[in-house]
C-alpha positions in Angstrom: -31.7 84.5 57.6 -30.0 86.1 60.6 -30.1 84.3 64.0 -29.4 86.7 66.9 -28.9 83.8 69.3 -26.3 82.2 67.1 -22.6 83.1 67.1 -20.2 82.0 64.4 -16.6 81.1 65.3 -14.3 81.2 62.4 -11.0 79.4 63.0 -8.1 81.1 61.1 -5.2 80.7 63.5 -3.3 77.9 61.8 0.2 78.2 60.5 -0.4 76.5 57.1 2.9 74.7 57.5 2.4 72.2 54.8 1.3 74.9 52.3 4.2 77.3 53.2 2.0 80.4 53.1 -1.1 81.6 54.9 -4.0 79.7 53.4 -6.4 82.3 54.9 -5.1 84.8 52.3 -5.3 82.6 49.2 -7.3 84.2 46.4 -10.8 82.8 46.1 -14.2 84.0 44.8 -12.9 87.5 44.1 -11.6 87.8 47.6 -9.6 85.4 49.9 -10.5 82.2 51.7 -10.9 84.0 55.0 -13.1 86.8 53.5 -15.2 84.2 51.7 -15.8 82.4 55.1 -16.7 85.7 56.7 -19.1 86.5 53.9 -20.9 83.1 54.2 -21.1 83.5 58.0 -22.8 86.9 57.7 -25.7 85.1 56.0 -26.6 83.4 59.3 -25.4 85.7 62.1 -24.2 89.2 63.0 -22.2 87.7 65.9 -19.0 86.6 64.2 -15.7 86.0 66.0 -12.5 85.2 64.1 -9.7 83.5 65.9 -6.3 84.5 64.5 -2.9 83.2 65.6 0.0 82.5 63.2 0.4 85.2 60.6 -2.1 87.4 62.4 -0.3 90.6 61.5 -0.2 89.7 57.7 -3.9 88.7 57.8 -5.0 91.9 59.5 -2.9 94.0 57.1 -4.4 92.3 54.0 -8.0 91.8 55.1 -10.6 94.3 56.0 -11.6 93.0 59.4 -12.8 96.3 60.9 -16.4 95.2 61.1 -15.7 91.9 62.6 -14.7 90.7 66.0 -11.1 89.4 66.2 -9.2 87.6 68.9 -5.7 86.3 68.7 -5.1 83.0 70.4 -1.7 83.3 72.1 -1.5 79.5 72.2 -2.2 78.9 68.5 0.9 76.6 68.3 -0.9 74.1 70.5 -3.4 73.3 67.7 -7.0 73.6 66.7 -8.4 72.5 70.0 -6.7 75.4 71.7 -8.2 77.8 69.2 -11.7 76.4 69.6 -11.4 76.7 73.4 -10.1 80.3 73.2 -12.8 81.2 70.7 -15.6 79.8 72.8 -14.4 81.5 75.9 -14.2 84.8 74.0 -17.7 84.3 72.5 -19.2 83.7 76.0 -17.7 87.0 77.1 -18.6 89.0 73.9 -22.0 87.6 73.0 -23.5 86.6 76.3 -27.0 86.1 74.9 -25.8 83.6 72.3 -27.3 80.1 72.7 -25.6 78.3 69.9 -22.2 78.5 68.2 -21.4 77.5 64.6 -17.8 76.5 64.0 -16.3 77.2 60.6 -12.9 76.6 59.1 -11.2 78.8 56.6 -9.9 76.0 54.5 -13.1 74.4 53.3 -13.7 76.3 50.1 -17.0 74.5 49.2 -19.0 75.9 52.0 -21.9 78.2 50.9 -24.6 80.5 52.3 -27.0 77.8 51.3 -25.2 75.1 53.4 -25.0 77.4 56.5 -28.7 78.2 56.1 -29.5 74.5 55.9 -27.5 73.8 59.0 -29.4 76.5 60.9 -32.8 75.4 59.7 -32.0 71.8 60.5 -30.8 72.7 64.0 -34.0 74.7 64.7 -36.3 72.0 63.3 -34.7 69.0 65.0 -34.1 70.7 68.4 -30.9 68.7 68.9 -27.6 69.5 70.8 -25.5 69.4 67.6 -26.0 69.8 63.9 -23.0 68.6 62.0 -21.9 68.0 58.4 -21.5 64.5 57.0 -18.9 63.9 54.3 -17.4 60.6 53.3 -17.1 58.5 56.4 -16.6 61.6 58.5 -18.8 63.8 60.6 -17.5 67.3 61.3 -17.6 71.0 60.8 -19.3 73.3 59.8 -21.3 72.4 62.9 -23.6 74.0 65.4 -23.3 73.4 69.1 -25.8 74.1 71.8 -24.7 76.3 74.7 -24.9 73.3 77.0 -21.8 72.0 75.2 -19.8 75.3 75.5 -18.0 74.1 78.6 -16.8 71.0 76.7 -15.6 73.0 73.8 -13.8 75.4 76.1 -11.8 72.5 77.5 -10.4 71.3 74.2 -6.6 71.2 74.0 -3.8 70.6 71.6 -4.7 69.5 68.1 -8.0 67.8 69.0 -10.9 69.3 67.2 -14.6 69.1 68.1 -15.1 65.6 66.6 -14.9 63.7 69.9 -17.6 65.9 71.3 -19.8 65.2 68.3 -19.2 61.5 68.6 -20.0 61.4 72.3 -23.3 63.1 71.6 -24.1 61.3 68.4 -27.6 60.3 69.5 -28.4 64.1 69.9 -26.8 65.1 66.6 -28.6 66.0 63.4 -26.6 65.5 60.2 -26.5 67.5 57.0 -25.0 66.0 53.9 -22.0 68.0 52.6 -20.0 65.7 50.4 -17.7 68.5 49.3 -16.7 69.0 53.0 -13.9 66.5 52.5 -12.2 69.1 50.3 -9.8 71.3 52.3 -6.7 73.2 51.4 -3.6 71.9 53.0 -0.9 71.5 50.3 0.0 72.9 46.9 -1.8 70.1 45.2 -5.1 71.2 46.9 -4.9 74.6 45.2 -6.7 73.1 42.2 -9.9 73.2 44.2 -9.8 77.0 44.3 -10.1 77.3 40.5 
C-alpha cells in the first residue's frame, strides 16, 4: 500500500555513544538496521527521507542509499529534536505535495511492514492529526503527523523528540498497539534482541 501524500522520515543521525559503534549498521534480517527500516518504509511510501549525522560517511559507504533521499543534519550533536526539525524542513522542500509524515527510528528492530500499514490505515480511517504507537506506559514513534503539525515539528530542538507534540494533541491522536516498540538498541546488552 503506497500513499503518495505520505512521506517517511527515517532518523539515523545519532552517534550510538552508549553502544560504541554505529547502530544503523548492525546486522539484522539479512541486512542492517537502517536497511531494514528503509525496506519497511518502502511498503507505505515512495517519499522517503533519511537524516544522517554522526558516522554519515561510514553509513553511506556501507549502505546502498542511491535510490533514497538523504540529508545530513549538520547539527546532529544537538540531539533527536534537531534531526526531526531538519528532516521536516527538508521534506517540505523535497516533497511539497506531502500531507503527512511518518517518523521512524532505526533502532526499533520490531517494526514491520504490517505495523506501518496498520498505522496508515488507522490514520486514514480516524481522520486524526496524529497516529502514534502505544507501548508500555509510553506513546511514541513510529507515528504519523498531519501537515498542520509540520511547523511544530520543525521547531524541535536539542534532545526533545516528538512526544510533547503528541501529548499536547492527545485528544486528536489515534493509538496503535505496538508492545514491542519498547525494545530499542542502545547498549551491548540490547543486541540480544537482534537474534
